[in-house]
LUMROKE-778109 format. One record per residue (C-alpha): residue in three letters; x, y, z. Coordinates in steps of 0.001 Angstrom, whole numbers. Layout:
BEGIN
residu=Ala	X=X	Y=Y	Z=Z;
...
//
This chain:
BEGIN
residu=Unk	X=70574	Y=97458	Z=102571;
residu=Unk	X=70817	Y=100255	Z=100016;
residu=Unk	X=72943	Y=99398	Z=97013;
residu=Unk	X=74565	Y=101819	Z=94588;
residu=Unk	X=75539	Y=100334	Z=91269;
residu=Unk	X=78576	Y=101564	Z=89362;
residu=Unk	X=76649	Y=101782	Z=86097;
residu=Unk	X=77080	Y=104902	Z=83963;
residu=Unk	X=73536	Y=106261	Z=84011;
residu=Unk	X=71419	Y=104668	Z=86731;
residu=Unk	X=71981	Y=103442	Z=90273;
residu=Unk	X=70026	Y=100789	Z=92122;
residu=Unk	X=67328	Y=101832	Z=94607;
residu=Unk	X=67043	Y=105226	Z=92923;
residu=Unk	X=70299	Y=106594	Z=94349;
residu=Unk	X=72310	Y=108974	Z=92208;
residu=Unk	X=76088	Y=109167	Z=92421;
residu=Unk	X=75649	Y=112345	Z=94491;
residu=Unk	X=73380	Y=110420	Z=96899;
residu=Unk	X=76067	Y=107751	Z=97253;
residu=Unk	X=78682	Y=110417	Z=98006;
residu=Unk	X=76450	Y=111892	Z=100734;
residu=Unk	X=75909	Y=108439	Z=102272;
residu=Unk	X=79671	Y=107829	Z=102253;
residu=Unk	X=80367	Y=111216	Z=103900;
residu=Unk	X=77859	Y=110435	Z=106669;
residu=Unk	X=79412	Y=107021	Z=107310;
residu=Unk	X=82890	Y=108568	Z=107204;
residu=Unk	X=81967	Y=111129	Z=109847;
residu=Unk	X=80646	Y=108392	Z=112156;
residu=Unk	X=83658	Y=106108	Z=111654;
residu=Unk	X=86409	Y=108626	Z=112409;
residu=Unk	X=85932	Y=108510	Z=116193;
residu=Unk	X=85675	Y=104701	Z=116212;
residu=Unk	X=88953	Y=104388	Z=114335;
residu=Unk	X=90727	Y=106868	Z=116599;
residu=Unk	X=89446	Y=105127	Z=119761;
residu=Unk	X=90345	Y=101616	Z=118580;
residu=Unk	X=93667	Y=102660	Z=117040;
residu=Unk	X=93015	Y=100545	Z=113961;
residu=Unk	X=90080	Y=99295	Z=111951;
residu=Unk	X=90223	Y=96381	Z=109515;
residu=Unk	X=88889	Y=96518	Z=105984;
residu=Unk	X=86582	Y=93595	Z=106783;
residu=Unk	X=85205	Y=95543	Z=109757;
residu=Unk	X=84656	Y=98512	Z=107465;
residu=Unk	X=82761	Y=96355	Z=104994;
residu=Unk	X=80453	Y=95196	Z=107799;
residu=Unk	X=80108	Y=98716	Z=109224;
residu=Unk	X=79345	Y=100269	Z=105848;
residu=Unk	X=76781	Y=97571	Z=104962;
residu=Unk	X=76697	Y=98819	Z=101376;
residu=Unk	X=78107	Y=97861	Z=98051;
residu=Unk	X=81558	Y=98458	Z=96613;
residu=Unk	X=80925	Y=102058	Z=95533;
residu=Unk	X=80111	Y=103289	Z=99046;
residu=Unk	X=82965	Y=101213	Z=100510;
residu=Unk	X=85486	Y=102759	Z=98111;
residu=Unk	X=84154	Y=106267	Z=98652;
residu=Unk	X=84468	Y=105873	Z=102441;
residu=Unk	X=88094	Y=104726	Z=102031;
residu=Unk	X=88759	Y=107692	Z=99727;
residu=Unk	X=87298	Y=110151	Z=102234;
residu=Unk	X=89209	Y=108598	Z=105150;
residu=Unk	X=92470	Y=109014	Z=103198;
residu=Unk	X=91508	Y=112607	Z=102398;
residu=Unk	X=90931	Y=113251	Z=106113;
residu=Unk	X=94409	Y=112049	Z=107107;
residu=Unk	X=93947	Y=108348	Z=107854;
residu=Unk	X=96310	Y=105660	Z=106606;
residu=Unk	X=94005	Y=103248	Z=104765;
residu=Unk	X=96638	Y=100530	Z=104345;
residu=Unk	X=97035	Y=98236	Z=101344;
residu=Unk	X=96366	Y=94625	Z=100340;
residu=Unk	X=99263	Y=93394	Z=102518;
residu=Unk	X=98152	Y=95454	Z=105528;
residu=Unk	X=94358	Y=95784	Z=105212;
residu=Unk	X=93657	Y=98116	Z=108092;
residu=Unk	X=92870	Y=101763	Z=108640;
residu=Unk	X=94878	Y=103684	Z=111224;
residu=Unk	X=95158	Y=107336	Z=112211;
residu=Unk	X=98330	Y=108802	Z=110713;
residu=Unk	X=101001	Y=109476	Z=113282;
residu=Unk	X=102042	Y=113116	Z=113499;
//
């Protein structure tokens, strides 16, 4: 498991912040179809699917929101495609 630390200057396993963003974009691209097919995707499922630390997890959520998905909240922890 690759881990990206949120420290200011260095990241674990030699990943830069830019590397972490690229990893998150790749995961995001792969998850979009799964979420659309299932209709919803729980945050706990995302954590398992991402298999990374908090930085990658948060970046994936950010990119899913950017791409038009409803990422839910602490009371409704699931990701769904936004209804048109």
